[in-house]
C-alpha positions as a printed Julia matrix, in Angstrom:
141×3 Matrix{Float64}:
 101.92  123.81  68.48
 100.95  125.95  65.47
  98.11  125.84  63.05
  99.58  125.93  59.42
  97.74  126.7   56.34
  99.54  124.85  53.5
  98.81  126.36  50.03
  99.95  124.49  46.92
  98.25  123.22  43.76
 100.16  119.94  43.94
  98.38  117.46  46.21
 101.49  115.5   46.73
 103.36  118.5   48.0
 100.57  119.55  50.31
 100.56  115.98  51.63
 104.35  115.87  52.04
 104.22  119.27  54.1
 101.18  118.18  56.05
 102.72  114.83  57.09
 105.99  116.43  58.22
 104.3   119.17  60.24
 101.83  116.76  61.81
 104.74  114.53  62.86
 105.99  117.5   64.82
 102.67  118.06  66.5
 101.29  120.87  64.34
  97.87  121.18  63.05
  97.43  121.71  59.28
  94.7   122.9   56.94
  95.12  122.96  53.12
  94.16  125.2   50.19
  94.91  124.26  46.58
  95.51  127.78  45.23
  95.76  131.45  46.27
  92.02  132.17  45.94
  91.02  129.21  48.16
  93.68  130.48  50.61
  92.04  133.89  50.87
  88.63  132.4   51.19
  89.81  130.27  54.12
  91.64  133.28  55.78
  88.58  135.46  55.52
  86.12  132.82  56.75
  85.02  134.13  60.14
  84.16  130.53  61.37
  87.55  129.09  60.5
  90.43  129.1   62.9
  93.18  131.63  62.19
  96.5   130.09  61.09
  99.68  130.93  62.85
 101.74  130.52  59.61
 100.9   130.08  55.91
 103.08  128.08  53.55
 102.47  129.28  50.05
 103.54  127.96  46.63
 104.45  130.71  44.17
 103.05  129.4   40.79
  99.42  128.17  40.98
  96.26  128.67  39.03
  93.8   130.38  39.04
  95.48  132.68  41.67
  99.19  132.55  42.19
 101.03  132.82  45.56
 102.52  136.23  44.7
  99.14  137.99  44.28
  97.66  136.06  47.21
 100.5   137.27  49.57
 100.14  140.84  48.23
  96.41  140.67  49.18
  97.13  139.2   52.49
  99.43  142.16  53.23
  96.89  144.68  52.06
  94.12  143.32  54.39
  94.51  144.71  57.89
  92.76  141.62  59.36
  95.37  139.29  57.77
  98.46  141.38  57.32
 100.16  140.08  60.49
 100.09  136.34  59.51
 103.61  135.09  58.68
 103.87  133.66  55.12
 106.6   131.27  53.99
 106.91  131.0   50.12
 107.83  127.47  49.26
 108.9   127.51  45.62
 111.37  126.36  43.07
 111.73  129.98  42.03
 114.54  131.29  44.18
 116.64  133.33  41.88
 117.7   136.83  43.04
 114.79  138.63  41.29
 112.34  136.24  43.01
 113.88  136.89  46.38
 113.55  140.57  45.67
 109.83  140.19  44.62
 109.24  138.07  47.84
 110.47  140.93  49.92
 108.46  143.39  47.92
 105.15  141.55  48.4
 105.75  140.86  51.99
 106.92  137.12  52.22
 108.55  136.44  55.55
 110.7   133.43  54.49
 111.59  131.75  51.22
 112.23  127.99  51.19
 113.48  126.37  47.8
 111.92  123.3   46.39
 112.97  120.68  46.67
 113.32  121.3   50.34
 114.6   119.46  53.28
 111.46  118.91  55.54
 113.33  119.69  58.74
 114.47  123.08  57.35
 110.82  123.95  56.39
 109.62  122.9   59.9
 112.26  125.02  61.54
 111.27  128.11  59.41
 107.52  127.48  60.29
 108.21  126.95  64.0
 110.41  130.15  64.17
 107.8   132.26  62.57
 104.95  130.72  64.61
 107.08  131.51  67.79
 108.17  135.06  66.84
 105.25  136.19  64.67
 105.78  138.34  61.56
 109.09  140.21  61.52
 108.8   144.09  61.43
 108.41  145.54  57.95
 111.84  145.81  56.41
 113.17  142.96  58.47
 111.82  140.28  56.15
 113.44  136.82  56.49
 112.9   136.12  52.81
 116.46  136.67  51.91
 117.9   134.82  54.95
 115.76  131.81  54.55
 116.26  131.38  50.8
 119.37  129.27  51.62
 117.44  126.84  53.82
 116.85  123.76  51.77
């Protein structure tokens, strides 16, 4: 099963995602914002997640800038990222592709749909550049 880093500034959303992933046998770590996510990912003593789920709008560091930083770091750039956000209009989908999001799941989401996206990415790894799943996964709710 996969190790998933769940990044969201709302504790209830982190718990919802955690519980659903754990029910399917996955291990879960949590971060409350993009900066905490980057600290955890760069910690040499921490286990490397197979997938990151990331909220878009957080303080002090949002998910967009955190994903962009993950993609710029050669040691992290191959980790698949699922953006879990209420912001799924066309311009946000385009932004997701631009920063390197691999899948986009709309809030509110159907837990089974999110689990399927996470499991698909954990099994297959990060899609090749230009083959981002951000557009295709946007309809999964």
